[in-house]
N, C-alpha and C positions, 0 to 999 in steps of 0.2 A: 510303479503303481500297479500295473497289470500283474507283475510277478507276485506282489503281496496278495492281490485278490485271488490269484490261482492257489497260492499257498493256504489262504484262509478257507477257500472252498474245499481243498483237499483235506484239511483238518476237520472241517464240518462233516465231510463224507465219512471220515474215519469214526467220528463220534456217532453218527447215525448207525454205522455197522455195529459198533459196540453196544449201543442202546437196543438195537434189534435183538442181540443175543441176551442182554440182561432182561428185556421184556419177556422173551420166550421162557426164561428161567424164573420169572415172577419177581425179579429184583429191580425192575424199573416200571413206572406207571405208564399207562397208555398216553397220558397227557405229556409226560416227559418225551416219550418217543415221537409222538405226533408234532410236538413243538420243534424238535430238531429236524424232522423231515420237512416241515413247513418252511423253516428257515432256509434249508437247502433248495427247496423249490422256488422260493422267492429270488434267490441268487440266480438260478438258471433262467427264471422268467426274464430277468433283466439283461441276460446275455444271449437271448434266442437269435437275434439278428446277426450276431457274430459267429454263430455256429456254421460249420461247413455246409450243412443242409438245414436251413432254418425251419422248413416245413416238417421235415422228419423229426427235428428236435422238439417242435411244438406238439407233434403227435405223441411223442414219447412222454413229454411232460403232462399232457392231458391225461394219458393213461395212468401215470403215477399219481396225479392229483385225485382222479376218480377212486383209485385204490385207497389212497390216504383218507378220503372222505368216508369211504365205506368203513375203514378201520375205526375212525373217530366215532361214527354213528353207532358202531357196535358197543362202544363204551360210554354212550351218552348218559347212562344212568349214574355215572361217577360224580355228577354234580354240575353246578352252574358254570364252573370254569371250563368243563369239557364242552358245554354248549357254546361257550364263547369261542373255543378252538374250532368247533364245527363251522361256526359262522365265518371265522377267518379263512378257513380252507375254501368254503363255498364262494366267498368274495373273490379269492385269487383265481379259482377255476372259472367263475363267471366272467371275470375280466379277460382271461385268456380266450374263452369261447366268443365273447363279444368282439374281440379284436380279430377273430377269424371269421366273422360274419354269421355266427350261430346265435342270433338274438333271442329266439324262443327259449333255448336251454339256458342262456345267460340270464334271462329274466327269471326263470324258475329258481336259479341258484341265488340270485340277489334277493328274491323274496324269501327263500329259505334262510339266508344269512340274517336278514332283518328279524325274522321270527325267532331265530336262535339267540340273537343279542337281547331281545326282549325277554326271552325265557331265562337268560342268564342275569336278568335285572341290571343290564348296562345299556339302556336305550340310547344313550348318547353315542355309543359306538355304532348304532344302527344307521346313523345319518348318511354315511357314505354309501352303504348298501342300498338305502332307500333312494338316494340320488341316482345311483346307477340303474336301479329298477325303473325309475321314472323315465330316464332316457331310453332304455330298452323298450319299455311299454309304448312310448310315443312312436318309436320307429316301427313298431308292430301294428300300429293303428288301434291302440287301446287307450284312448285319451282319459277314460274314467280311472283306470288303474294308474296312469301316469300322474293325474291330478292328485289322487290319494297319496301316492308315494312321494311326490314333490312336497306336498303339505307336511307330511310326516317328517321328511328330512329337515325342513325348515324349523319344525317344532322341536326336534330331538337333538339338533347339533348343540354341543356344549358351548361352542364359540362360533363366530362367523367362519364360513369357508374362506378360502382365498378369493380375491375379487373376481377372478375369472369363473371360479366355481359358483359363486353367488349369482353372477350374471346368468350363467347357464341354467341354474336351478329356477330362478324367477322366470326366465324365458320359457322353459319347459312348462311351468305352471300356467303362464299366459296363453301359450299355444293350446294346452289341454283344455282350458276354460273356453277358449274360442271354438275349438273343435266340437265341444258338447253344447254350444249355443247358450252359454251362461252370460251373466251380466258383463257387458262390454266395459263398464266402468272399472270392474275388477281386472279385466284383461288389460286395460290401459294402465292401471296402477302397477301391475307386475311387469309389464313390458317397459314402463318408464323406470322402474327399479332396476331392471336388467340393463338398460342403457347407462344408468348411473354407475353400476358396478363395472361394466365393460369399459367405461371411460377411465376408471382407476387402475385397470389391469394392463400389464405389459402385453402387447400383441392382441388387444381386445377389439381392434377396429372391425374385423369381420363379424364377430359376435354382436358387437354394438349395432352394426348396420342391420343385421337380421332382427334384432330387438326393435329397432326403429321401424322396420317394415311391419312387424306385428302391431306395434303401437299405431302406425298410420292406418292400418286396416280397422283397428278398434275405433279410432277417432272418426273414420269415415262412416262406420255403422252407427255411431252416435250423432251423426250429422254435424260434427264439428269440422266442417270442410276446410276452413282456413288453417286451423291447427294441423289437420291431417296433411294438407298440401305442403306446409312448411317442413314437417317431419320427413315426408317422403322425398322432397327435394334434397334435404340434407343427407339422406341415406344413399342416394343414387351413386355418388362417386365411389364410396366404399363397396357398395353392392357390385358395381361393375369391376372393381379390382379384386374382390375376394370371393365372389359367389358365382354360382351357375347363372347362365343367361336367363333361365326361367324366373329367377328372383328379380332380375332387372325388368322383365316383361311385367311381372306382377306389380312392381312399384310404379311403372309408367302407366299401367292400366288404371290402378287406383288413383294415381295423380291426375290422369285425364278426367276421371269421374268427378274428382273434387273441383277441378278448374271449371268443368262444365256447369256444375252446380253454382259456382261463384260467378258465372257469366263470362269467363274468359275462354270463349269457344275456340279462338285461334290457337292458343297455347294447348288447350285440351286436344285439339285435332293433331297438333304436332306430336304430342306424347303418344296418342293412339297409333299414329303412323310409324313412329320409331319402334314401338312395341310390335306392330304388325310386321315390320321389316325383319325383326329377329325371329318371330314365330313362323315366318314363311320357310325357314330352313328346317323346321321340325317335321317328323314323320306324319303326325296328325295335323290337319289343317283347319280344324274347327275354330281354334282360338284365333288363327290368322283371319278367318272369315268374320268372326265377331268384331275383332279390332278394326278391320277395314270398314265395316258398316258403322261402327261407333265414330270412326274418323270422319266418315261422310256426314253423319249427323252434326258433329261439332263444327266442321268446316262450313256446312250449310248455315249453321247458326251464326257463324262469323261473316256470312255474306260472300264467302269464297266459292262461288257456284261451280266454276270449272274444276277446281280441286275436289269439291264435294262430289261432283258427277263422276270423276275418275275413281274416287274411293268407292262409290256405290257400284260402279262397273266391276271393279276388282272383287268386291264382296259377292256380286251376282255370279261371277264366273266360278268363284270358290264354292258357293252354295250348290251350284249345278254339279260341279265335280264331286261334291260330297253326297249327292243324291237328296238334296233338301229343297224341293221345288217351292214349297211355301215360303221358305226364307229367301229364296232367290226372287220370288214374286214381290216380296216386301222391299227388297233392294231396288227392283225395277220401278216400283211405285214411288219410292223415295227419290230415285234419280229423275223420274219424269216430273216431279214437282219442284226440282231444284231451280230451274230458270225463273219460276214464278216468285221466288223470294225465300225467306227462311222459315215460313210458318210450317211447311210440311216437315222439314228436317227437325224442328223443335218438337213437333208432335211425335215423330218417329222416335226421337231420343228419349222422350218421357215414357213411351210405350216400352222401349227396350229396358229402361231402368226398372219399370214395374215388374218385368218378368225375369229379373236377374237377382242373384244373391251374392253379396260380397264375401260370404263365408265359404263359397264353393271353390274347390281347387279347379283352375282351368284344365280343360280336358287333356291338353297336350303336355302339361308340365311333367307329368309322370313319364310319358314317353320320351321327354327331353332329358330325363335323368334326374329329375328333382324329386326327392323323397317327400311325399305328401306330409304337410304340417298344417297347423291351424291357421292357414292363410286361405285366400280365396279370391275369386273374381267372378264376374257375371257368367251365367250360363249362356249357352249359344242362343242366337236369335231363333225364334220359332221352335 
């Protein structure tokens, strides 16, 4: 098999050499030449990891694709089919750069590809470029661009993507909508659609759990606490298996809020404490402090005064370390009121929730290695 592939690659390289000469003599069109060169580039793209020096091979292929794109652009006036060829090259180069971590240039190339496909009057071919643009834009913190590209991809695809691709596209759209503060009913609809497609895909457990996390956040913001709690509880096992611990903290944080709203303060406190125990290992300790205080409020609401006092003491120490004296004083007041019953803790918990926003990324998730997405959790106390 490998021998036949190498033979085919060698024959294609010979054809490219011949077409270069014919093009120079005016006996081959630019479209014929760029088509052969693009086919050769696709083959090398698929064998990069097998190269003796993959990084050097990727550098060389990047340079070749840039030169090929420039050649194709020179002959753009030859007609719509040449515009389509430019789009194909842009997509391949964008994918290569995206895989190497150059999201800004990749996004530019995907946008150019989509534009050229439309210029060539083949908008259905633009769907893949628009989907890749949506992904790149969201990773760059451009949710408006991601939303526009994701909607366009869904509109332009001639048929449905593979289940995993459909799930990913609906999830990108849900996250983009949430990040820009749009209707959470639509966020929930697209997140639910993402979970549906992820369930049908092989290996879709991780993506499905992420979609459930986004869905749970949307339902929380819609005050559909019972539904949100059910979704988040269902997502936790797969989040713990497939995702960064920051996503687990996010899920337990939101789940704690839902359970507190439903009056199950004991379980809410347990989830806040479990999330706090994970967050204590992060470089930034703001989320750890918030979670400890929320745990104190929930445990106080459950009548577990000793446990609540310990959580408030933990929060107080963290706030002082963070140089937040007002927040530390709030923890001291809450702790002082604990032996007198649950009233103080319930009041404190309501005050915390009034000053928090479930759309906001926890401060330490980024430092913990989590790429900001359209998720969130409460801002710090005070």
